C-alpha positions in Angstrom: -15.5 36.3 -24.9 -12.1 37.3 -23.1 -9.7 39.7 -25.1 -7.1 36.7 -25.4 -10.0 34.1 -26.6 -10.8 36.3 -29.1 -7.5 37.0 -30.5 -7.1 33.4 -30.9 -10.4 33.0 -32.6 -9.4 35.2 -35.3 -6.2 33.6 -35.7 -7.7 30.4 -36.1 -10.4 31.1 -38.2 -7.7 33.0 -40.4 -5.5 30.1 -40.4 -7.6 27.3 -40.7 -10.2 28.8 -42.9 -13.3 27.7 -40.4 -16.6 29.1 -40.4 -17.8 30.9 -37.2 -19.2 28.1 -35.4 -16.3 25.6 -36.1 -13.5 28.2 -35.1 -15.8 28.2 -31.7 -16.0 24.8 -31.4 -12.4 24.5 -32.1 -11.5 27.2 -29.4 -13.8 25.8 -26.7 -12.1 22.3 -27.4 -8.6 23.8 -26.6 -10.0 25.8 -23.8 -11.3 22.7 -22.0 -8.1 20.3 -22.9 -5.9 23.6 -21.3 -8.3 23.5 -18.3 -7.9 19.5 -18.0 -4.1 19.5 -18.3 -3.8 22.2 -15.7 -5.7 20.7 -13.2 -3.6 18.0 -13.4 -0.5 19.6 -12.3 0.5 18.8 -8.9 0.5 21.9 -6.5 2.9 22.4 -3.8 0.7 22.1 -0.8 0.3 18.4 -2.2 3.9 17.8 -2.7 4.9 19.3 1.0 2.1 17.4 2.6 3.2 13.9 0.8 6.8 14.8 1.5 5.8 15.2 5.3 3.8 11.5 5.6 6.7 10.0 4.0 9.0 11.3 6.6 6.9 10.3 9.4 6.6 6.8 7.9 10.4 6.5 7.8 10.7 7.7 11.3 8.5 5.1 12.6 10.1 2.2 10.6 13.4 3.2 11.7 12.3 3.3 15.5 10.7 -0.5 14.6 14.0 -1.4 13.1 16.3 -0.2 16.0 14.1 -1.7 18.6 14.6 -5.0 16.6 18.1 -4.7 16.0 18.6 -4.0 20.0 16.5 -6.9 20.7 18.7 -9.0 18.3 21.8 -7.6 20.0 20.6 -8.3 23.5 19.8 -12.0 22.9 22.9 -12.6 21.3 24.9 -11.3 24.1 22.3 -13.1 26.5 23.0 -16.3 24.2 27.3 -15.9 24.5 27.3 -15.1 28.6 25.8 -18.8 28.8 
């Protein structure tokens, strides 16, 4: 048992008046819950990758928009010439 776990175990047993087995189950349940919640945190690399993907998608759609606007402008100008 790690030192911080042992200290937490002693505090829990004293405050909650738990038996030895109940105290250990409580501490292990707490540790599992903490580990599960910390695994759900988003890492910095994940955020960086997501932003990079969003940037590339945005640039792609900007070019598609520009090509479409250019085609529409060309068509309007060519119709006005006639």
